[in-house]
Structure formats: structure tokens, C-alpha cells
C-alpha positions as CSV (number, residue, x, y, z in Angstrom):
1,M,5.3,26.7,19.5
2,N,5.0,30.1,17.8
3,H,3.4,30.2,14.3
4,N,4.0,32.7,11.6
5,W,0.5,32.6,10.2
6,S,1.5,34.3,6.9
7,Q,3.8,31.3,6.2
8,G,1.9,28.5,7.9
9,A,3.8,25.3,8.3
10,W,5.3,25.5,4.8
11,G,8.0,28.2,5.4
12,Q,7.0,30.3,2.4
13,P,5.2,33.7,2.7
14,A,1.6,33.4,1.6
15,S,0.8,35.3,-1.6
16,I,-2.5,37.3,-2.0
17,L,-3.8,38.6,-5.3
18,V,-5.8,41.9,-4.7
19,V,-8.2,42.5,-7.6
20,D,-9.8,46.0,-7.6
21,D,-10.1,48.7,-10.2
22,S,-9.3,51.4,-7.5
23,R,-5.6,51.8,-6.8
24,L,-6.7,53.5,-3.5
25,N,-8.5,50.5,-2.4
26,R,-5.7,48.2,-3.4
27,N,-3.2,50.3,-1.4
28,L,-5.5,50.4,1.6
29,L,-5.7,46.6,1.7
30,T,-2.0,45.9,1.1
31,E,-0.8,48.5,3.6
32,S,-3.3,47.3,6.3
33,L,-2.2,43.7,5.8
34,S,1.5,44.3,5.2
35,Q,2.4,43.7,8.9
36,E,1.2,40.1,8.4
37,G,4.1,39.4,6.2
38,Y,2.1,38.5,3.0
39,R,3.4,38.8,-0.5
40,F,1.0,40.8,-2.7
41,L,0.1,40.8,-6.4
42,E,-2.3,43.4,-7.8
43,A,-4.8,43.4,-10.7
44,S,-7.2,46.2,-11.8
45,H,-9.8,43.9,-13.3
46,G,-10.7,40.2,-13.7
47,Q,-8.9,39.7,-17.0
48,E,-5.7,41.0,-15.6
49,A,-6.2,38.6,-12.6
50,L,-6.4,35.7,-15.0
51,E,-3.1,36.6,-16.6
52,I,-1.4,36.9,-13.2
53,L,-2.8,33.6,-12.1
54,S,-1.4,31.9,-15.3
55,R,2.1,33.2,-14.2
56,H,1.6,32.7,-10.5
57,P,-0.4,29.5,-9.8
58,E,1.0,29.5,-6.3
59,V,-1.4,32.3,-5.2
60,D,-2.9,31.4,-1.8
61,L,-5.9,33.8,-1.7
62,I,-7.7,36.3,-3.8
63,L,-9.3,39.6,-2.5
64,L,-11.9,40.4,-5.1
65,D,-13.9,43.5,-6.0
66,L,-17.2,42.9,-7.9
67,M,-17.7,46.1,-10.0
68,M,-14.8,46.4,-12.4
69,P,-14.3,47.2,-16.1
70,V,-13.2,44.6,-18.7
71,M,-14.1,41.6,-16.6
72,D,-16.2,42.1,-13.4
73,G,-16.0,40.0,-10.3
74,F,-19.0,37.9,-11.1
75,T,-17.5,36.8,-14.4
76,F,-14.2,36.1,-12.7
77,L,-16.0,33.9,-10.1
78,Q,-17.8,32.0,-12.8
79,W,-14.4,31.3,-14.6
80,R,-13.0,30.1,-11.3
81,M,-16.0,27.8,-10.8
82,D,-15.3,26.2,-14.3
83,N,-11.6,25.7,-13.6
84,P,-10.8,23.1,-10.9
85,E,-7.2,24.3,-10.3
86,A,-8.3,27.9,-9.7
87,R,-11.3,26.7,-7.6
88,G,-8.9,25.6,-5.0
89,I,-7.8,29.2,-4.3
90,P,-10.1,30.8,-1.7
91,V,-11.7,34.1,-2.6
92,I,-12.8,36.8,-0.2
93,V,-15.0,39.4,-1.8
94,N,-14.6,43.1,-0.9
95,S,-17.4,45.1,-2.6
96,S,-19.6,48.1,-2.2
97,L,-22.6,46.0,-3.2
98,D,-24.6,45.2,-0.1
99,D,-27.8,43.9,-1.5
100,V,-29.0,40.4,-0.6
101,E,-29.1,39.2,-4.3
102,S,-25.4,40.0,-4.8
103,L,-24.4,38.4,-1.5
104,T,-26.4,35.3,-2.2
105,K,-25.0,35.0,-5.7
106,V,-21.4,35.4,-4.5
107,L,-21.7,32.9,-1.7
108,A,-23.3,30.4,-4.0
109,M,-20.0,30.6,-6.1
110,D,-18.0,29.1,-3.3
111,C,-16.5,32.3,-1.8
112,Y,-14.8,32.2,1.6
113,G,-16.2,35.5,2.8
114,Y,-17.9,38.8,1.9
115,F,-17.0,42.2,3.2
116,V,-18.8,45.4,2.3
117,K,-16.9,48.6,1.5
118,P,-15.9,50.8,3.2
119,L,-14.2,48.5,5.6
120,S,-14.4,49.5,9.3
121,E,-11.3,49.7,11.4
122,V,-12.3,46.5,13.2
123,D,-12.7,44.8,9.8
124,L,-9.2,46.0,8.6
125,K,-7.3,45.3,11.8
126,L,-9.0,42.2,13.2
127,V,-11.8,40.4,11.2
128,L,-10.3,40.5,7.7
129,P,-6.8,39.4,8.8
130,L,-8.3,36.5,10.8
131,K,-10.4,35.5,7.9
132,I,-7.4,35.5,5.6
133,R,-5.2,33.5,8.0
134,N,-7.9,30.8,8.2
135,A,-8.4,30.7,4.5
136,V,-4.7,30.6,3.6
137,N,-4.0,27.8,6.1
138,S,-7.0,25.8,5.0
139,K,-5.9,26.1,1.4
140,R,-2.4,25.0,2.1
141,M,-3.4,22.1,4.3
142,M,-5.7,20.9,1.5
143,A,-2.9,21.3,-1.0
144,D,-0.5,19.4,1.3
145,L,-3.1,16.6,1.7
146,R,-3.5,16.3,-2.1
147,T,0.2,16.1,-2.5
148,K,0.5,13.4,0.1
149,N,-2.4,11.5,-1.6
150,R,-0.7,11.7,-5.0
151,I,2.5,10.4,-3.5
152,M,0.7,7.6,-1.7
153,A,-1.2,6.7,-4.9
154,Y,2.1,6.7,-6.8
155,E,3.7,4.5,-4.2
156,L,0.7,2.1,-4.3
157,E,1.0,1.9,-8.0
158,L,4.7,1.0,-7.8
159,A,3.9,-1.6,-5.1
160,A,1.2,-3.1,-7.3
161,R,3.6,-3.2,-10.3
162,Y,6.2,-4.8,-8.2
163,Q,3.7,-7.4,-6.9
164,Q,2.6,-8.1,-10.5
165,F,6.3,-8.7,-11.4
166,L,6.6,-11.3,-8.7
167,L,3.6,-13.3,-9.8
168,P,4.2,-16.7,-11.5
169,K,4.1,-16.8,-15.3
170,Q,1.7,-19.1,-17.2
171,K,3.9,-21.9,-18.5
172,E,4.1,-25.6,-19.1
173,L,5.7,-27.6,-16.3
174,P,6.9,-31.2,-16.4
175,G,3.9,-33.4,-16.8
176,L,1.3,-30.7,-16.3
177,K,0.0,-27.3,-17.5
178,A,-0.6,-24.4,-15.1
179,A,-2.6,-21.1,-15.2
180,W,-3.5,-18.5,-12.6
181,L,-5.8,-15.7,-11.9
182,F,-5.1,-12.7,-9.5
183,K,-7.5,-9.8,-8.8
184,P,-6.5,-7.6,-5.8
185,C,-9.4,-5.6,-4.4
186,R,-7.2,-2.5,-3.6
187,G,-4.5,-2.4,-6.2
188,V,-2.0,-4.1,-3.9
189,G,-3.2,-7.5,-2.6
190,G,-2.5,-9.7,0.4
191,D,-2.9,-13.0,-1.5
192,Y,0.3,-14.9,-2.3
193,F,0.5,-17.8,-4.7
194,D,3.3,-19.5,-6.6
195,F,4.4,-22.7,-8.3
196,F,8.1,-23.5,-8.6
197,E,10.4,-26.4,-9.4
198,L,12.2,-28.0,-6.4
199,P,15.5,-29.9,-6.2
200,G,15.0,-33.5,-7.5
201,G,12.3,-32.4,-10.0
202,D,9.4,-31.9,-7.6
203,L,7.0,-29.0,-7.9
204,G,6.1,-26.7,-5.1
205,L,2.5,-25.3,-4.9
206,V,1.4,-22.5,-2.5
207,V,-1.6,-20.3,-2.2
208,A,-1.9,-18.1,0.9
209,D,-4.3,-15.4,2.0
210,V,-3.1,-12.7,4.5
211,S,-5.8,-11.2,6.8
212,S,-6.9,-7.6,5.9
213,H,-5.9,-5.9,2.6
214,G,-3.5,-3.3,1.2
215,V,0.1,-2.6,1.8
216,A,0.5,-4.2,5.2
217,S,-0.9,-7.5,3.8
218,A,1.2,-7.3,0.7
219,M,4.3,-6.9,2.9
220,T,3.4,-10.1,4.8
221,A,2.8,-11.8,1.4
222,S,6.3,-10.7,0.4
223,I,7.7,-12.4,3.6
224,L,6.0,-15.6,2.6
225,K,7.3,-15.4,-1.0
226,A,10.9,-15.1,0.3
227,L,10.5,-18.0,2.8
228,V,8.3,-20.7,1.2
229,P,10.5,-21.8,-1.7
230,R,13.6,-21.9,0.5
231,Y,11.9,-23.9,3.3
232,L,10.2,-26.3,0.9
233,G,13.5,-26.8,-0.9
234,S,15.1,-27.9,2.4
235,H,12.2,-29.9,3.9
236,Y,10.1,-32.5,2.1
237,S,7.1,-32.2,4.4
238,P,4.7,-29.3,3.8
239,A,3.4,-29.7,7.4
240,R,7.0,-29.0,8.7
241,V,7.3,-26.0,6.4
242,L,4.0,-24.6,7.8
243,E,5.4,-24.9,11.3
244,L,8.5,-22.9,10.3
245,L,6.3,-20.3,8.7
246,N,4.1,-20.1,11.8
247,E,7.2,-19.4,13.9
248,D,8.4,-16.6,11.5
249,L,4.9,-15.0,11.3
250,L,4.6,-14.9,15.1
251,R,8.0,-13.2,15.3
252,L,7.8,-10.8,12.3
253,T,4.2,-9.7,12.1
254,P,1.7,-7.9,14.3
255,E,-0.6,-9.9,16.6
256,D,-3.7,-9.2,14.5
257,V,-2.1,-10.7,11.3
258,F,-2.9,-14.3,10.4
259,V,-2.5,-16.3,7.2
260,T,-4.5,-19.2,5.6
261,T,-2.3,-21.4,3.4
262,F,-2.4,-24.4,1.1
263,L,1.1,-25.9,0.6
264,G,1.9,-28.8,-1.6
265,R,4.7,-30.8,-3.1
266,Y,4.0,-32.7,-6.4
267,T,6.3,-35.5,-7.3
268,P,5.9,-36.3,-11.1
269,R,7.8,-39.6,-11.0
270,N,5.0,-41.2,-8.9
271,N,2.2,-38.7,-9.6
272,T,1.8,-38.0,-5.9
273,L,0.7,-34.7,-4.3
274,C,1.8,-34.3,-0.6
275,W,-0.2,-31.4,0.8
276,C,-1.3,-29.6,4.0
277,L,-3.8,-26.9,4.8
278,A,-3.6,-24.1,7.4
279,G,-7.2,-22.8,7.8
280,H,-7.4,-22.5,4.0
281,P,-10.4,-23.3,1.7
282,S,-10.3,-26.8,0.5
283,P,-8.9,-27.2,-3.0
284,L,-11.0,-28.8,-5.7
285,L,-9.9,-31.9,-7.6
286,Q,-11.7,-32.7,-10.8
287,N,-11.4,-36.1,-12.5
288,Q,-11.4,-37.1,-16.1
289,V,-15.2,-37.2,-16.4
290,G,-15.7,-33.8,-14.7
291,E,-16.7,-34.9,-11.2
292,V,-15.4,-32.6,-8.5
293,T,-14.2,-33.6,-5.0
294,T,-12.5,-31.6,-2.3
295,L,-9.1,-32.0,-0.5
296,E,-10.4,-31.4,3.0
297,Q,-8.4,-30.9,6.2
298,S,-9.2,-29.1,9.5
299,S,-6.2,-27.0,10.8
300,P,-5.6,-23.6,12.4
301,F,-4.4,-20.4,10.7
302,L,-0.7,-19.4,10.6
303,G,0.3,-16.7,13.0
304,V,-2.2,-17.4,15.8
305,F,-0.9,-20.2,18.0
306,S,2.6,-21.0,19.0
307,N,4.0,-24.4,17.7
308,D,3.7,-26.0,21.2
309,H,0.0,-25.1,21.5
310,A,-2.3,-28.1,21.7
311,L,-4.5,-26.8,18.8
312,L,-1.6,-26.4,16.4
313,Q,-1.2,-29.7,14.5
314,Y,-0.3,-29.7,10.8
315,C,-0.4,-33.1,9.1
316,D,0.7,-34.1,5.6
317,R,-1.9,-35.8,3.3
318,Q,-1.1,-37.7,0.2
319,S,-3.2,-37.7,-3.0
320,K,-2.6,-39.9,-6.1
321,L,-3.0,-37.9,-9.3
322,T,-3.6,-39.3,-12.7
323,G,-3.6,-37.9,-16.2
324,G,-6.6,-35.8,-17.1
325,Q,-7.2,-34.5,-13.5
326,R,-7.5,-30.8,-12.7
327,L,-6.6,-29.2,-9.4
328,V,-8.0,-25.8,-8.5
329,I,-6.5,-24.0,-5.4
330,Y,-8.0,-20.6,-4.5
331,T,-8.5,-18.0,-1.8
332,D,-11.9,-17.3,-0.2
333,G,-12.2,-14.1,-2.2
334,L,-13.2,-16.2,-5.1
335,V,-16.2,-17.9,-3.5
336,D,-17.1,-14.7,-1.5
337,A,-17.4,-12.5,-4.6
338,P,-21.1,-11.3,-4.7
339,N,-23.3,-11.5,-7.7
340,A,-25.8,-8.7,-8.8
341,Q,-28.2,-9.8,-6.0
342,G,-25.4,-9.5,-3.4
343,E,-25.2,-13.3,-3.0
344,P,-21.7,-14.9,-2.8
345,M,-20.6,-17.2,-5.6
346,G,-20.1,-20.0,-3.1
347,T,-18.3,-23.3,-3.5
348,E,-21.2,-25.0,-5.2
349,R,-21.3,-22.4,-7.9
350,L,-17.6,-22.8,-8.4
351,K,-18.0,-26.6,-8.7
352,Q,-20.7,-26.0,-11.3
353,L,-18.4,-23.8,-13.3
354,L,-15.7,-26.4,-13.3
355,E,-18.1,-29.1,-14.5
356,Q,-19.6,-26.7,-17.1
357,H,-16.2,-25.8,-18.5
358,R,-14.3,-29.0,-18.0
359,A,-13.3,-29.1,-21.7
360,L,-11.5,-25.8,-21.4
361,A,-7.7,-25.6,-21.1
362,A,-6.3,-24.3,-17.8
363,S,-5.6,-20.8,-19.3
364,Q,-9.1,-20.7,-20.8
365,L,-10.7,-21.6,-17.5
366,A,-8.8,-18.8,-15.8
367,R,-10.2,-16.3,-18.3
368,Q,-13.7,-17.7,-17.8
369,L,-13.4,-17.2,-14.0
370,A,-12.3,-13.6,-14.6
371,V,-15.4,-13.1,-16.7
372,E,-17.5,-14.6,-13.9
373,L,-15.9,-12.2,-11.4
374,G,-16.6,-9.3,-13.7
375,Q,-20.3,-10.3,-13.7
376,C,-20.3,-10.6,-9.9
377,D,-19.1,-7.2,-8.9
378,G,-16.9,-5.5,-11.5
379,D,-13.8,-3.8,-10.2
380,H,-15.2,-3.6,-6.6
381,L,-14.4,-7.0,-5.2
382,P,-14.7,-7.2,-1.4
383,D,-11.6,-9.3,-1.1
384,D,-8.5,-10.3,-3.0
385,V,-8.9,-13.2,-5.4
386,A,-6.1,-15.7,-6.2
387,V,-6.5,-19.0,-8.1
388,I,-4.1,-21.6,-9.4
389,I,-5.3,-24.2,-11.9
390,M,-3.2,-27.3,-12.6
391,D,-4.0,-29.8,-15.3
392,F,-2.2,-33.1,-14.8
């Protein structure tokens, strides 16, 4: 592929600002470089260069003299150092000063190159054009990368806002009160959780943790959000729903993606919770006097084994719930969150927090857990955190 180095990969001629108080020197540079296809702007001193840059921020490179009236090259370079946008424009100095002090001072001000006047024929025909090409393309590649990063950051912000929109709202449900806590570690999380009313008055409960983090995990979480309410609305058994989800994940997601899940169906008319785990941390159940027990079950992740595999067995469990009990379902990001000493919170610490704050309402406990996470590691959690708190 042939490249027009004056245009790079962007299709627009590179623009060069030549700053020199000598018209003869400016003409020498522009005429020598004209065959490269560049677009030239000219200034006779640093102040004039500032005015041109204010009108032409698209300048790709500056060829700068040092000894000039009004504003010399050293002052201009200091201004450039103090202005981040201008600092992104590479500068090649072309000066009659050849002492070590001037050279050292200029290079310390982030200049791309230094040529001493008068330029030799080799400098004009070979070395300087090559230096300019490299500087222009480096600048444009960095600008392109910054643009892509801004676009990516904006898209991640939109994804995070969309994910927040999909989260359940704190509200009272028939026979119980619910609250939740969600802290993604990278803006967009791979944890999915929800509670929703089902046909017949039952309540669906789900907390899932997708492997890895970021956009890919959030996309998998979106698949789960679309499927879980529909499947649980058609099948009474959470275990059967996990089998269906397992088939879908094997078909729709990459091989290295797996999901841990708690899935439950609460029936208010007989205060029964039918539930099943898929490699997920055991939920905590707190009784009326504050004692905490676990809902334990050993079962494999979703998205690893096919449904006919000998290791894949999901079984429903039944738990009788009475008034005054509290159910806490969470992802492992909660108990893995480190404290100031780098030690994870752990399940025992979580149990202690539940016992310590058993008098708090569900919404208040959620806020207390958020405070605890802030004390652990601020805004730099190693994993997404999702928690549902149910007061029966």
C-alpha cells in the first residue's frame, strides 16, 4: 500500500506552522518542504504564533526559531508546556544557537528535534523531512487514539446508565420489604440481580455473577435479564430454569464465560422459598433474634457442562420463612472486598455485620454495607458487588 506521508491515514494534508522572524528562512523551509504536500502557516514571532494557533488548532507540527522579537522561542515553549492542548503539537527547533545550554533547555521542554542553522542540503532534503513525517504521524496517531478513547468512554457511560436503568427499584412487595446494593468495579458490571412478581402472586429472586468484568460480562448479564423472568414465569422449578439457562449460555456465549447463580421462587401464601444454586455463594438467612445460617448447596456453574453431563445436577430446595426473618443474597465481590490491610471481608465478617445491624431496615442495611465497602477499598473494588436484602 502506498502512503502519502503528508496526509497519513487521515486523508487531510498535514499543516505546519513555521515560526521565524526571517522571511528568508521561512521561505527556505516552505519551499524545501513543498514537494511533501504540506499546508503551511507562517508567523514572525511567538506571539503571532499564539494567535495563529487560536484560529488553527488543527496544526500538526511547529518549526520554531529561538531568537525572535516580541516573544522568543523559549517563552513560546514555556507557554506550550503550560497548555495541555498545545503540548500535543510536536515542535522541531531550527535555530542558530548551537551551545549545549540552549540545546539542553529546549529538549527539556519536550521538543521533538533540534536543527542548527544553516541547514545542510542533507538536512533539508532528507533528515528534516523524515523527522517531520515521523512527528506528524505520531501526533495524528495519538490524537486518533484519544478520540477513540473518548468515544469508548462515552459508550461505556451510556452502557452504565442503561444498566442502572435496568436495576430493580427499592419497593415494598406483598408480605416483605426489599432493598439492594450494586457497585460495579468498572462502571459497567457483570453482576445481574432482580426481584419480580410472577403469575399467581409468587415472587422471583435472582442474583447472578458473570465471569470477568466490563462490557462483555454486562452483555451476558443482559441475556440473563431477558430470559430469567420469562423462564421462571413458565416453569415452577428454579432447577429446571437453571438447566434452560445453561443450554442458552453454552449456545450464546464464548467458552470461557461462566455464570454463578442463585434463583428462587417465594410463595407468600405458604411462606415457602423454593431455591437452587449454580456455583453461587450461599445466601444468608437471619432469624428474628439475629442468628445467621446459610442456605448451602453444592452445584456447578452455568455455561460449563452440557445438561447431559454427569456433574450437572440442579436440585430444588425448600425453606420455610416466617415473619421477622431476613434473607441476604450476594455475589462474591462483597466478601472478597479487601480492607485497609488487604484482607478480604469474608463471610464471617458479613455475618457479624448482619448481627450487629439486625435492627436496621433493609434499606438502611444496604446503605451500611455501602459504607463498609467504602472503608474497604473506596472506588477501586476488585470485583462487582451485588446484594439483595429481603425482610419477611
